[in-house]
C-alpha atoms as one frame of an Amber mdcrd trajectory, in Angstrom:
protein
 197.948 106.440  94.037 198.248 108.210  90.770 199.789 105.873  87.993 200.346
 107.091  84.231 200.856 104.498  81.849 202.286 104.709  78.215 201.891 102.368
  75.203 202.106 102.832  71.791 205.645 103.081  70.930 208.137 101.544  68.437
 210.050 101.650  65.427 208.441 103.448  62.257 210.187 104.682  59.086 210.049
 108.442  58.292 206.709 109.549  57.118 204.830 107.040  58.928 202.421 107.529
  61.939 202.189 106.139  65.179 199.856 106.796  68.069 200.866 106.544  71.953
 198.756 106.307  74.730 198.231 107.197  78.235 196.136 105.517  80.701 195.857
 106.878  84.148 194.825 105.193  87.358 192.275 107.877  88.185 189.812 110.526
  86.442 191.824 112.360  84.446 189.344 114.949  84.603 191.447 116.251  88.162
 194.257 117.034  85.677 194.993 120.474  84.555 196.813 119.822  82.347 197.788
 116.568  80.808 200.310 116.067  77.852 203.349 114.471  76.493 206.951 115.594
  76.952 210.119 113.651  75.160 213.724 113.029  75.898 215.645 112.624  73.133
 219.522 111.451  73.308 221.666 114.597  73.843 219.164 116.838  74.277 216.724
 118.411  76.967 213.388 117.130  77.558 210.776 119.162  75.557 207.042 119.770
  75.888 205.663 118.137  72.969 201.611 118.523  73.849 199.294 119.364  76.409
 195.666 119.408  76.613 193.715 121.197  79.379 190.298 120.329  80.831 188.442
 123.377  78.770 189.870 121.561  75.744 192.724 124.065  75.115 195.777 122.741
  73.646 199.370 123.957  73.071 201.928 122.258  70.823 206.175 122.614  70.320
 206.557 124.221  66.903 208.537 121.157  65.872 205.293 119.371  65.691 202.784
 121.420  64.869 200.316 120.440  62.124 201.633 116.731  62.429 200.634 115.951
  66.107 197.752 116.010  68.073 196.558 115.492  71.707 193.260 113.482  71.819
 191.958 113.792  75.575 189.021 111.501  76.857 188.042 112.017  80.267 185.803
 109.143  79.881 188.236 106.145  78.990 190.959 108.204  81.678 193.320 108.228
  78.776 195.353 111.309  76.569 196.649 109.936  73.507 199.237 111.401  71.088
 198.293 111.215  67.492 201.856 111.293  65.277 201.898 111.677  61.691 204.493
 112.529  59.118 206.890 111.259  61.752 210.747 112.085  61.274 213.818 110.830
  62.256 214.201 114.086  64.846 210.812 112.537  66.410 212.972 110.061  67.866
 212.635 109.735  71.962 211.671 108.463  74.711 208.098 109.922  75.239 206.372
 110.585  78.770 203.017 111.186  79.975 202.715 114.020  82.626 199.978 115.270
  84.434 199.407 118.055  86.797 196.487 118.221  89.621 195.609 121.098  91.710
 193.610 120.353  95.044 191.081 122.665  96.724 194.286 124.273  98.714 195.725
 125.251  95.329 198.521 122.430  96.313 200.210 121.087  92.734 201.016 117.639
  92.572 202.836 116.846  88.942 203.067 112.961  87.952 205.143 111.136  85.164
 204.771 108.160  83.242 207.615 105.531  82.550 208.064 106.317  79.007 207.809
 104.171  75.924 210.188 104.770  72.894 209.737 106.002  69.432 212.132 105.317
  66.926 211.849 106.999  63.398 214.761 105.523  61.023 214.469 103.991  57.693
């Protein structure tokens, strides 16, 4: 059974940094892609960043230049390094992973989320 567990959320002030971590119960090498979404109050779920097995990364325009998504298949983790945080980054952040088996069946997995609050 695949489990994704997020950690690292918390309360920070604007301009500060925070690093989230997502640890998988299985080898992350099977996931393509793996990444982060967020859900803010009153808003729709938003893709934040993803990383493919080939090393290609995708970022939401709102976080480009501030966030990075280090992926470590040896540790079965994908992190989200968030710098220069803004109040509008306040949300619950969810780890997401997609795998495709040999029969081309796709499976999608979600973590339970970790809350990030950016406030002075």
